[in-house]
C-alpha positions in Angstrom: 7.5 0.6 -11.9 5.0 2.5 -13.9 3.1 5.5 -13.2 -0.6 6.8 -14.1 -1.7 9.9 -14.5 -4.1 8.6 -11.9 -1.2 7.9 -9.4 -1.8 9.9 -6.0 1.3 8.3 -4.2 4.4 7.1 -3.9 5.6 4.1 -1.7 9.3 3.5 -1.2 9.8 0.3 1.3 12.3 -2.7 1.5 12.2 -6.2 1.6 11.2 -6.3 5.0 7.9 -4.7 4.0 7.1 -6.8 0.8 8.1 -9.6 2.3 5.0 -10.4 4.3 2.8 -7.5 2.7 1.3 -7.2 -0.8 0.9 -3.9 -2.9 -2.7 -4.0 -2.5 -2.4 -4.2 1.3 0.3 -1.5 1.3 -1.8 0.9 -1.1 -5.3 0.0 1.5 -3.3 1.4 4.0 -1.9 4.5 1.8 -5.8 5.3 0.9 -6.9 5.2 4.8 -4.5 7.8 5.3 -4.9 10.0 2.2 -7.7 12.0 3.5 -5.8 14.4 5.5 -2.2 13.5 3.7 -1.1 11.6 6.7 2.0 9.9 4.8 3.6 9.7 7.7 0.7 8.7 9.8 0.6 5.8 6.5 4.3 4.5 6.8 3.8 4.4 10.3 1.2 1.7 10.1 2.9 0.0 7.4 5.7 -0.4 9.5 3.6 -2.1 12.4 1.6 -3.9 10.0 4.7 -5.6 9.0 6.4 -6.2 12.0 3.3 -7.5 13.6 3.4 -10.3 10.5 7.0 -11.1 11.1 6.6 -11.4 14.6 3.6 -13.9 13.8 5.4 -16.1 11.7 8.4 -16.0 14.5 11.4 -15.3 12.2 14.1 -13.0 12.8 12.6 -9.6 11.6 14.5 -7.8 8.4 14.8 -4.2 8.1 11.4 -2.5 7.6 11.8 1.1 6.6 9.0 3.1 4.6 8.2 6.1 2.6 5.2 7.4 1.5 4.7 10.2 -1.0 1.3 12.2 -1.8 1.1 13.2 -5.2 -1.9 14.8 -4.9 -6.0 14.1 -5.3 -7.0 12.3 -7.8 
């Protein structure tokens, strides 16, 4: 894991998220909620999108756990 001075959030997620969502997709969801620092809303959205992808593929869903922590504004 690399952290740069410009990093504004940390996302900790189980493999149930990363199996169907790219880091770029997760980052875009986090950024959508950044304006109002809605970390819980960002985490909920990531869970929702991951669950939709699991359902779409018709496989037994793995656990989907996400923690989003905003570090501050750039």
